[in-house]
C-alpha positions as CSV (number, residue, x, y, z in Angstrom):
1,X,-45.3,0.7,-23.1
2,X,-47.7,1.2,-20.1
3,X,-46.1,0.1,-16.6
4,X,-48.8,-2.3,-15.7
5,X,-48.5,-4.3,-18.9
6,X,-45.6,-6.6,-20.0
7,X,-44.3,-7.6,-23.4
8,X,-44.5,-11.1,-24.7
9,X,-41.9,-13.2,-25.2
10,X,-43.0,-13.6,-29.2
11,X,-43.0,-10.0,-29.7
12,X,-39.8,-9.2,-27.7
13,X,-38.1,-11.9,-29.9
14,X,-39.6,-10.7,-33.1
15,X,-38.5,-6.7,-32.2
16,X,-34.8,-8.0,-31.5
17,X,-34.9,-10.0,-34.6
18,X,-35.8,-6.9,-36.4
19,X,-33.4,-4.7,-34.8
20,X,-30.6,-7.3,-35.3
21,X,-31.9,-7.3,-38.9
22,X,-31.2,-3.8,-39.5
23,X,-27.8,-3.3,-37.3
24,X,-26.9,-6.1,-40.2
25,X,-27.8,-4.0,-42.8
26,X,-25.9,-1.1,-41.4
27,X,-22.7,-3.3,-40.9
28,X,-22.8,-4.1,-44.5
29,X,-23.3,-0.9,-45.8
30,X,-20.7,0.4,-43.7
31,X,-18.2,-2.3,-45.1
32,X,-18.7,-1.2,-48.6
33,X,-18.4,2.1,-48.0
34,X,-15.1,1.3,-46.3
35,X,-14.0,-0.9,-49.4
36,X,-15.4,2.0,-51.6
37,X,-13.1,4.8,-50.0
38,X,-10.0,2.3,-49.7
39,X,-10.2,1.9,-53.5
40,X,-10.6,5.6,-54.2
41,X,-7.5,6.3,-51.7
42,X,-5.5,3.6,-53.9
43,X,-6.4,4.9,-56.9
44,X,-5.4,8.5,-55.7
45,X,-2.2,7.6,-54.2
46,X,-1.1,4.5,-55.8
47,X,-1.3,4.5,-59.6
48,X,-0.7,1.2,-61.7
49,X,2.8,1.0,-62.2
50,X,3.7,1.1,-66.0
51,X,6.6,-1.4,-66.8
52,X,6.6,-1.3,-70.3
53,X,9.3,1.1,-70.7
54,X,13.1,0.8,-71.1
55,X,15.4,0.8,-68.4
56,X,15.8,4.6,-67.6
57,X,11.9,4.7,-67.1
58,X,12.0,2.0,-64.8
59,X,15.0,3.5,-62.7
60,X,12.8,7.0,-62.7
61,X,9.7,4.9,-61.2
62,X,12.1,3.7,-58.8
63,X,13.3,6.8,-57.3
64,X,9.7,8.2,-57.4
65,X,8.7,4.9,-55.6
66,X,11.7,5.7,-52.9
67,X,10.5,9.3,-52.1
68,X,7.1,8.2,-51.8
69,X,8.0,5.7,-49.0
70,X,10.2,8.4,-47.4
71,X,7.3,10.8,-47.3
72,X,4.9,8.1,-45.9
73,X,7.8,6.8,-43.6
74,X,8.2,10.4,-42.1
75,X,4.3,10.7,-41.9
76,X,4.2,7.3,-39.9
77,X,6.8,8.6,-37.5
78,X,5.5,12.1,-37.0
79,X,2.2,10.0,-36.1
80,X,3.8,7.9,-33.9
81,X,5.4,10.9,-32.0
82,X,2.1,12.3,-31.6
83,X,0.5,9.3,-30.1
84,X,3.7,8.7,-27.6
85,X,3.0,12.6,-26.6
86,X,-0.5,12.2,-26.1
87,X,-0.1,8.8,-24.3
88,X,2.5,10.6,-21.9
89,X,-0.2,13.5,-21.5
90,X,-3.0,11.0,-20.6
91,X,-0.9,9.3,-18.1
92,X,0.0,12.7,-16.6
93,X,-3.6,13.7,-16.4
94,X,-4.4,10.5,-14.8
95,X,-1.6,10.7,-11.8
96,X,-3.1,14.3,-11.6
97,X,-7.0,13.0,-11.0
98,X,-5.5,10.2,-8.7
99,X,-3.6,12.8,-6.8
100,X,-6.8,15.0,-6.7
101,X,-9.1,12.5,-5.9
102,X,-6.9,10.1,-3.8
103,X,-6.3,12.4,-1.1
104,X,-8.5,11.7,1.9
105,X,-8.6,13.8,4.8
106,X,-7.5,12.4,8.1
107,X,-9.5,11.9,10.9
108,X,-9.6,14.7,13.3
109,X,-8.0,14.2,16.6
110,X,-9.9,15.8,19.9
111,X,-7.7,18.2,21.3
112,X,-8.6,19.2,24.9
113,X,-8.1,23.3,24.7
114,X,-9.2,25.5,27.4
115,X,-11.5,28.2,26.4
116,X,-8.9,30.7,26.9
117,X,-6.6,28.8,24.8
118,X,-9.2,28.5,22.1
119,X,-10.1,32.3,22.0
120,X,-6.6,33.3,21.8
121,X,-6.2,30.7,18.9
122,X,-8.9,32.2,17.2
123,X,-8.3,35.7,18.0
124,X,-4.5,35.9,17.9
125,X,-2.1,36.8,20.6
126,X,-3.0,40.6,20.5
127,X,-6.2,39.9,22.4
128,X,-6.1,39.1,26.0
129,X,-9.6,37.5,26.8
130,X,-10.2,35.2,30.0
131,X,-13.1,33.7,30.2
132,X,-13.3,32.1,34.0
133,X,-16.2,30.6,34.1
134,X,-16.0,29.0,37.3
135,X,-15.5,32.5,39.1
136,X,-19.2,33.2,38.1
137,X,-20.4,30.1,39.6
138,X,-22.4,30.3,43.1
139,X,-20.6,28.8,46.0
140,X,-22.4,26.2,47.8
141,X,-21.3,24.9,50.9
142,X,-22.2,20.8,51.7
143,X,-23.7,20.3,54.7
144,X,-21.5,17.4,56.9
145,X,-23.8,14.8,58.2
146,X,-20.7,12.5,58.6
147,X,-21.1,12.6,62.1
148,X,-24.8,11.5,62.0
149,X,-23.7,8.7,60.0
150,X,-20.7,7.9,62.3
151,X,-23.3,7.6,65.2
152,X,-25.7,5.5,63.6
153,X,-23.0,3.4,62.4
154,X,-21.5,2.7,65.3
155,X,-22.7,-1.0,66.5
156,X,-21.3,-1.0,70.0
157,X,-23.3,1.9,70.9
158,X,-26.5,0.2,69.7
159,X,-25.8,-2.8,71.6
160,X,-25.4,-1.1,74.6
161,X,-28.8,0.8,74.3
162,X,-30.4,-2.5,73.5
163,X,-29.2,-4.2,76.4
164,X,-30.4,-1.5,78.5
165,X,-33.8,-1.6,77.0
166,X,-33.7,-5.4,77.5
167,X,-33.1,-4.6,81.3
168,X,-36.2,-2.2,81.8
169,X,-38.5,-5.0,80.6
170,X,-36.9,-7.9,82.9
171,X,-37.1,-5.9,85.9
172,X,-40.8,-5.3,85.6
């Protein structure tokens, strides 16, 4: 089908019914094969009993039947043991998968470490490396402007200066 065209509902219904008919025929054929296989197995392993003989023949038949039951019971027990063993193995493998897949890495914590401590941790205790980055920086001296700000911030001096100016203008 092309991308632009959609299938009509009647066409889709028809295809679905055809697929269901084919599947039904396959199921019927499969059940016939299973029944034929059962009949062949029963004919091979379980012959029709012959009860027309005397008591000795019946006793012999019962002994054979008992032996075959014992053999079948042993096979059943072996099959059950294999199933139990494989189930335990499956559970162990599931646990291993959970252990391997379920382990989550914890969130790493930030650790404050100096450059010297990092280098020592990376290179080991043998190497003595110092990285004093502050020693390589230039020293800058700060100028003190505190005196200027103190002069400008003193309000009493400003008032006295303004009072002197006022007197100059009044006298003239």
